[in-house]
C-alpha atoms as one frame of an Amber mdcrd trajectory, in Angstrom:
protein
 179.637 108.177 121.080 178.806 108.245 117.509 181.049 105.427 116.854 179.348
 103.421 119.539 175.848 104.088 117.897 177.343 103.143 114.538 178.607  99.832
 115.962 175.310  99.066 117.494 173.437  99.472 114.309 174.288  95.987 112.803
 173.334  94.380 116.068 170.075  96.013 116.035 169.411  95.176 112.423 170.543
  91.480 112.948 168.410  91.088 116.073 165.408  92.347 114.001 166.183  89.897
 111.248 166.532  87.004 113.642 163.269  88.001 115.232 161.610  87.993 111.826
 163.233  84.541 111.123 161.829  83.130 114.373 158.503  84.434 113.783 158.530
  82.905 110.265 159.425  79.714 111.739 155.860  78.173 111.674 156.202  75.689
 108.989 157.315  75.777 105.264 156.314  78.042 102.622 154.807  76.133  99.578
 157.948  76.947  97.463 160.344  75.837  99.975 158.274  72.500 100.530 158.183
  71.943  96.748 161.954  72.339  96.546 162.463  69.665  99.292 159.992  67.292
  97.946 161.774  67.670  94.667 164.886  66.505  96.351 163.060  63.607  97.881
 161.928  62.544  94.563 165.383  62.749  93.067 166.523  60.644  96.096 164.235
  57.972  94.746 160.901  58.419  96.612 157.811  57.287  94.464 155.257  56.754
  97.364 154.794  58.712 100.582 153.174  58.223 103.872 154.705  61.041 105.999
 156.255  64.388 105.685 156.997  66.416 108.756 159.225  69.250 109.679 160.690
  69.033 113.142 161.808  71.697 115.538 165.481  71.285 114.609 165.275  72.573
 111.162 164.909  69.088 109.487 162.225  67.624 107.226 161.359  64.042 107.900
 160.272  61.969 104.859 158.884  58.521 105.019 157.751  56.426 102.054 158.991
  53.957  99.429 161.131  53.712  96.290 159.541  51.920  93.225 161.678  48.927
  93.922 160.014  48.280  97.281 162.493  49.702  99.624 160.916  51.627 102.438
 162.825  54.850 103.108 162.818  57.120 106.235 165.125  60.085 105.681 165.882
  63.373 107.488 166.811  66.217 105.338 168.183  69.507 106.286 165.547  72.307
 105.575 167.961  74.921 104.811 169.584  73.159 101.607 167.851  69.749 101.459
 170.918  67.823 102.284 170.635  64.333 103.637 171.289  64.058 107.348 170.060
  60.364 108.050 168.650  57.550 106.333 167.150  54.101 107.409 165.757  51.633
 104.956 164.338  48.177 104.557 162.697  45.844 101.976 158.894  46.120 102.291
 156.008  46.260  99.903 154.555  49.576  98.812 151.044  49.738 100.353 147.976
  50.768  98.176 147.193  53.539 100.604 150.323  55.580 100.121 150.518  58.683
  98.023 152.388  58.813  94.772 154.508  61.771  94.251 151.728  63.399  91.903
 149.110  62.532  94.540 151.301  64.071  97.275 151.542  67.235  95.404 147.753
  67.316  94.635 146.978  66.811  98.231 149.079  69.712  99.213 147.723  72.018
  96.473 144.071  70.974  97.736 145.172  72.012 101.368 146.555  75.438 100.072
 143.220  76.051  98.385 141.593  75.256 101.727 143.517  77.873 103.578 146.942
  76.398 104.485 149.602  79.009 103.787 152.560  77.129 105.500 153.178  73.475
 105.947 154.183  71.448 108.863 153.042  67.760 108.608 151.256  65.330 106.276
 150.290  61.861 107.366 148.497  59.072 105.445 147.276  55.936 107.097 146.045
  52.569 105.994 142.448  53.521 106.527 142.675  56.116 103.680 142.830  59.205
 105.823 145.120  62.120 104.844 145.848  64.672 107.340 147.792  67.895 106.756
 148.903  70.375 109.355 150.042  73.742 108.962 149.319  77.393 109.271 146.635
  79.802 107.688 147.183  83.379 106.717 146.628  84.503 110.342 149.474  82.093
 111.322 146.950  80.097 113.316 147.237  76.309 113.262 145.064  74.532 110.709
 144.331  70.905 110.222 143.001  69.767 106.928 141.583  66.328 106.316 141.276
  64.574 102.760 139.763  61.523 101.372 142.373  59.306 100.027 140.585  58.217
  96.949 140.107  61.576  95.281 142.103  63.946  97.616 138.946  65.870  98.300
 138.973  68.099 101.433 136.475  66.575 104.081 137.306  68.720 106.963 139.112
  72.026 107.926 139.829  72.855 111.667 141.355  76.017 112.770 143.113  75.821
 116.176
């Protein structure tokens, strides 16, 4: 009987760990997001218009290289490896965020209360929206002005 209890202990511990992992699945930590964006920069991105985590553990990144190629890639969140790529020749729009602006927007969102990231979207009208989770693991939507990346609105769901 003692043997059975000893054999069950790893199952109990691993079940607890997987539950913790699932509870922690609400977006990306700032450190993990930074690492993945560094991978995207190294891949050639210089301008961004969308960054989003999907349910399958992938990070989708859309933007442009400095030579005008528009990129749409999926990366594995676990290690940053490239899963899928689409590209076509296009012109870099003025409203897209440079890598430095993207990092500044994310820093401003953190200062406004975002603790975990799930999505960033920039549109041609100059709107920047960042979605994620606050310290209570509630959804938070943060809007920023494109020109100076100041926070113009915070909504808690």
